[in-house]
N, C-alpha and C positions, 0 to 999 in steps of 0.2 A: 259556281255562280248562285247567288241568292238575290232574287229580284224583290225590291221594295218600292213602294210608292212614296213620293215626297211632294208636298205642296211647295211650289216655288214661285218666284216673282221676278218681273223685269220692270225697271224704271227707265223711261226714255228721257234723258236729261235735256235734249233739244226742246222739249215741250214744257219743261218746268218753268213757271213764271215767278216762283218764290212768294206765293200769296199766303202760305201757311194755313190754308183751309184744312188740309189734312191733319196738321198738328192740333188745331182747335177741335176738330171732330173727335179725335182720339182723346183729347184732354177732357172734353165734356162727358164722355162715356166712361172712361176708365180711371182717370187720375184727378178727380175733383174732390178727393177725400182728404181729411186731416192726416198729415204725414207724407202726402204725395205731391205737395205743392211744387217741388222742384223737379219732379219727374216729367219727362217728355218722351213717352214711348215712341212717338214719331216726332222728329225734329227736322228742320230744313236749314242746312248750313250754307254759308257763302264760301266759295272757293275761288281764288286762294284765300285762306283764313285758318284760324287756329282750331275751330270746331267746338263741339260741346260734348262732354266736358273739355276744358282747355287742353290742347295737345293730346287728345285721346289716341292719336296715331303713333305716339312715341312709346314703343314697347320697351325701350331701355328704361323708361320711367315707370311704367305700369306692369310690364312683364306679362302681357296677355297672350293667349294663343299657344302655339306649339313651336318647337324648334327642331331642326333635323339633327339626328344623332346616328351617324352611320347609315344603316338601311332602314331605320325606324325613326319615330318622332318621340319627343319627350315634352311634357308640359313645361312651358317656359317659367311658370310661376314658382314651382318647387317640385321636389321629389316627395315620395310618401313620408320619409323621415323629416325632411325640411318642413313639410306641411304640419306634421305633428308638433314639431318644435315651435312653430309660429302660430299654433291654433288659437292662442289667446291674444296674439298681436300680429296683425297683417300690415307689414310696412309698405305695401304697394297699393294702398287704397287711395283713390282720389278724395280730396277733402271737399267740404261744402263750398269752399272758395273756388275750387276747380269747376264746379257747376255754377251756382250762384245762390246767394241767400234769398229765398223768396220773400216778397214784400207785398204789402198793401198800402193804402193811404188812410190816414186818420181824417176822415171827411168832417168830423165834428169841428176841426180847426176852421173849416169854412162856414158851416151852418151856425156855429155858436160864437163866431168872432164878433166882438163889439164894433160899433160904428167907429170909423177912423179914416185917416188920410191914406193909409197904406192898404194895398191889396193883400188879403190873407191868402195863404197857401196851405194845401193839405200836406202834412209832413209824412214821409214814408216811414212805415213801421215794419219790423221783421215779423213774418208769419210763423217763425220758429220761437223767438224769445218774446215777442210783443213789444220790444223796445225800439226807440227811434234808431234809424240806421242811415248810412250813406250808401246810395246805390252805386255800385262799382262794376257790376256785370249782370248779364241776363242770358237766357237760353239762345238768343240770336243776336248777341251783342255786336257781332261783326257783320250783321245783315247789310247787304248791298255796299259794303265797304271793302270788298275783296281786292280792289286795285290800290287801296291806300297803303302808305308806308308804315302804318301803325299795326293793322291786323294782318294784312297779306304777308308782310315781312316775317311774321312768326309762323307761317305755314310750314309744317314739318317736311312736306314733300319738296319744298324749294331747295332743300339741301342737295338734291340730285342735279341741279342746274349749275352751269358755269357762272363765274362772276359776271361775264358779259351778258349772258342770258338774263340773269337777275336784274342787271342794270337796265336792259332793254325793256323788261317787263314793267318797270315803274316809270317809264317815260309817259308824259301826259297823253300823247297821241296813241298809246298802246294800252291804256288802263282798261281792264276788262275783268269780269267775274262771271261765274255761273253758279247755279244752285244745286246742292246735293242733298236730297231728302234721304233720311235714314230711319229704318226701323230694325228690329231684331232680324238677323239673317237666317235664323232657324237652321243652323249649319248641320251638315252631315257628320262632322267631327267636332262637336261644340266643346270649347275650352271650359265653359261654365259648368257643364255636366261633369267633366273630369276633375275640376277643382273642388267641387262641393264635398266636404267630409262626411255629410250625413245622407247623401243620395237623395236630397230633396228635389233636385232638378232632374228631369227626365225627358226623354224624347218619345212622343207617342208613336206607337208602331204603325197605326193605320194611315197617318198623314205626315209624320215627321215633325210636327209642331212641338217646340220645346217649351215646357211649362215648369213652374215652381210649385211644389206641394207646400201649402201654407201650414199644414199640420206637422210636416217633418222639418221644416226650416228652423234652424237654431241660431241664426244671425251671425254665423262665422264670417260671412261676407267674402269668402274666398272666390265666390262666383263673380263678384264685381271685378276683382282683379283678373281672374281667369279669362273673362270675355275681352278680347282685344278691341271690340267695338264699343265697349262700355255701355251696353244696352241692358244690363241688369242693375236695378236700383234698390237701395235699402230704405224701407219705410221706417223712419225714426220714431213713429208713433206706435206701430204694432210690433216692431222688432223683427220684421220678416222681409225677405227679398221679394221684389216684384219685377215683372218684365212684360214686354209685348206678348200677347197670346194669339196674335194674328186673328183676333175676333172669331175664334172657333165657334162660340155660340151662334154667331150670325151665319157662319158657313154651314153649320149643322141644319139651318133652316133655309139653305140655298141662297143666302145673301153674301155679297162681297164684303170684306172687311171695311170698317167705317172710313179709314183713310183712302181706300181705293174708291169707295162709292162716292165720296165727296170731292175727289180731285177735280179741280177746275180745268187744268190743262190736259186731262185725260192721259197722263203720262204712265199710268200703272197698269200692268198686265199680271194676271194670276192664272196659274195652271198647274197641272200635275206632271211630274217627271218620273220615269222609271229608271232605277239605277241598280248597279250591282253592289250590294252591301258588303260582300266579301273583299271588294277591291279598295275599300276606304283607306286602310292603313298603307297599302302600297302606293296609292295615289298621293296621300299626304306626304310621303317620304321622297317624292321626286324632287329634282333640283328646282330652284326658284324659277328659272326661265322656262320650265316645262310644266309648271303647276296648272296653268289654265288649260293646256291641251290635255293633261291627265284628267282633269275634272270633266272635260267634255267627253273623253273616252269612257268615263264612268257612267255617263248618261246613255241609256239604251234607246233604240229606235222602237217606238210603240207600234209602228206599222209593219215591223218584221214579224213574220208568222212564227218563227222560232222563239223570239222574245215573248210574244203573246202567250204561246203555249207554256213556256217556262214560268211566266208570271202567274198563270192559272194554277200551275202545280205548286207554286209557292204561296198560294192563298190570296192572291190579288184578284179582287172581283172583276168580272167582265165590264161592269159599268165604269170602274175606275180606269181600266185599260183603255176604254173608249174615251174617257175624259183626257187621258194622256195623249191620245191620238189627235185630239182637237186642241191641245194646249198651245197657246201663243208663245209661251215661254220656251218650249222645245224649238219652235221655229226661229226665235231670236237668238238662242244660245247655240244650238247644235246645227240647225239647217242653214241659217243665214250667217252665223258666226259674227253677229253684230254686238251682242251683249257680253260684258265682261264682269267678273266678280270684283268686289271691293277688297283690296289688299289681300290677295291670295297667298302672299308670303307668310301669313300667320297660320296657314295650313289647317284652318277649321272647315274648309270646303263650304263656303257660304252659299246659300240657296236664294240669295237676292243678287240679281245681275243688273248692270247698268249699260245703256247705250250711250257712249261718250258724246258730248255735245259738239256740233259743228259751230264753232264760235264765229262772231263777226270777223270777216277777213280784214287784213291790214292793207288798205289801199292808199294810193297817192294821187295828188293832183298834178297833171302834166299838161301845160298849155291850156288850162281851163277845162280839161277833161278828167273825169274820174276814172283812174286806171287801177285794175285789179291784178297787176303783175303779169298780164298777158294771158291768164287762164280765165275762161268763162266761169262765172260764179266763184272766182277765187281759187286759190291753190291751198289744200289742207296743210301742206308742209310749211306755209308762211303764216299760219294763224298766230294770233297774239300770244297764246300760251304754247310753249314748245311741246312736241310729241313726248319728250322725255318726262315732262311733268305728268302727263296722263298715264304714261307707262308706270310711273312710281305709284299711282293710285290704283290702277285697274289691272295690271298685268305683271306685277313683281319685277318690273324693269324691262320686260320684253317689248321693245318698241315696235317690232314687226307686227305683233298682234293688234296694236292700236292703229298702225298704218293700214292694215288689212281692213279693219272696220271703217276707217275714214275713206279709204278708196271706194268702198261699196256705197257708203252714205253719199259721197260726192257724185258717184255715178247715178244714183237714184235722183239726186237733185238735177243733174244735167238732163236725164231722161224725161223728167216731168217738165222741165223748162222747154224742151223741144216740143213736147206734146201740147202744152198750153199756150206758149208764146210763139214758138217756131223760129226763134232767132239764133239757134245753135245748130251748126251743120251736123248732118247725120253721122259723118265720119268721126267727128269729135265725140259724140255720144257712144258710138261703137267702140272707139279706142278706150274710152273710160270704162265701159262695161267689160272689155277684154282684160284690162289691167286689174279690175276688181274680181275677175273670174266669175262674172255674173252674166245674166241674160236679160233681155227686155221683159220677159215674163216674170222673172224673179224681181226685177226692179219695180214692176207694177204691183206685185204682191206685197212688197215691203211698203210701198207708198200707201196702199189701201189699208194695211194693218196699222200703219202709223197715223194716217189722217182720216180714214173713213170708217174704221171698224166700229161696229155697234157695241153696246155695253156687254151683251152676251158673248161677243167674239173676243173682247178684251179680258173678260173674267169668266173663265170656264171653271166653275166651282164643282169639284167632284162630289159624288154622294158620300156621306159619312157613315151611313148604316148604323146610326146610334140606336135605332129601334131594334135592330137585330141583337146588339150587345145587351140592351136592356132585357129583351126576352130571354136571352141565354142565361142571365143571372137571376131572373125573377123566380118567385115561388111558382111551381107548376100550376097550382090551383088559381093563381092570380094572373097567369099569362093571358094576353089578349091576342086575338087573331090579327095578323098583319098582312097587308097586301104586298105584292111584289114591288120592288123598288126600281123605278126607272132612272133615267139620267137626271140626277139632282131633282128628284120629285119626292117630297115627303109622303109617307103612307097616310092613308085616311084614318087609320086607327093604330093604337099600340105604342104611342109615345110615352 
């Protein structure tokens, strides 16, 4: 066993309102440069929908991630020899049309227009070529149109549904969508790192954040194809690949990443996980329906004295172990079993998890009364999007894992309804908790973390100890005295 620390995240989809504040915060800080106009390190998609870039989930088209080969895994994109043969031509790259051609408007058409009977308009011009263009796509082109027959019908995950389920989904009284915010997953087994011919992409040992060395990058762009989530982008101006860096400069000063800090719905949780690095390959090679459980087994209990002792022996600092103990991510993923990874079947072991949304329930009007199918607060099994759809997104087709999460979320809803309104019988709540294998205490803890948690409880930023690494590499004559490092508290001197 080799214990490492990993910065991980949870997004609670029930709370996302699709405001794109996170995307704008990230854009303003990191991708407002020439050559990055089309990059959205953070984007918010509408589901059902085709996503950004278009159909990024179709690995038959892009060949991202890994595939199972016997008792091991193989990069889906290519073998070493295939990669060498295609090093000057990568046939599995998304084109600019799969993203969108970024544009601005020629406002001089308005300000310099002569007087006349017609209203002048500002014509769109490409930010790449500078020529006039027709706008045909954008980073959130299917925003809030997830129930439409135009965009939702192209959702790759709908292929798992039966013809009748697809037909029911597009009935007017069942139209529904939810928002899916996405950033780099900073995977334990990242496909982008394995696909890079020059070794320009690497995973930081102290926190697991995946970065691209701008000095080593040679623009082969294998990383773009190798990432199944398409969260590596090519800067056409500099000729280098770029991606989400999880705002590590902010975290090094004890601040949450910009998209986390600005989130209006407070859907985002950040924390540290301890995991067994020696079990990654074995975990990634498990069958599809067992991948989520295998990934949970890889995550270790930071409250276990034996785990803590082994972590110290492996060089994990006590303050980071303490941060892992306070991590909200561990509670959502391992303890409460509510959060699930995005498309685990690509076997990258993503470190961004999602709490699936409890969608508006499908109700009927009977004799002037609003009926919810006989179940208080509705029945998760009768929601407008089938369980099978969510299983295709979050559990590699394992529907029971999604049902388990929904049973617990539904039990929490009933528990709080009884506490606040009092119109649900005690035995109904008790039965729901028993079916969810939960308790009133756990339901209350989930409610508080979901609804009442403070900023510090939602974002447990671990100490990065950058001052220690600086001192270790500095000239002895220039070293400065440093103070002891507390829990995410920068030293007074020595930066």
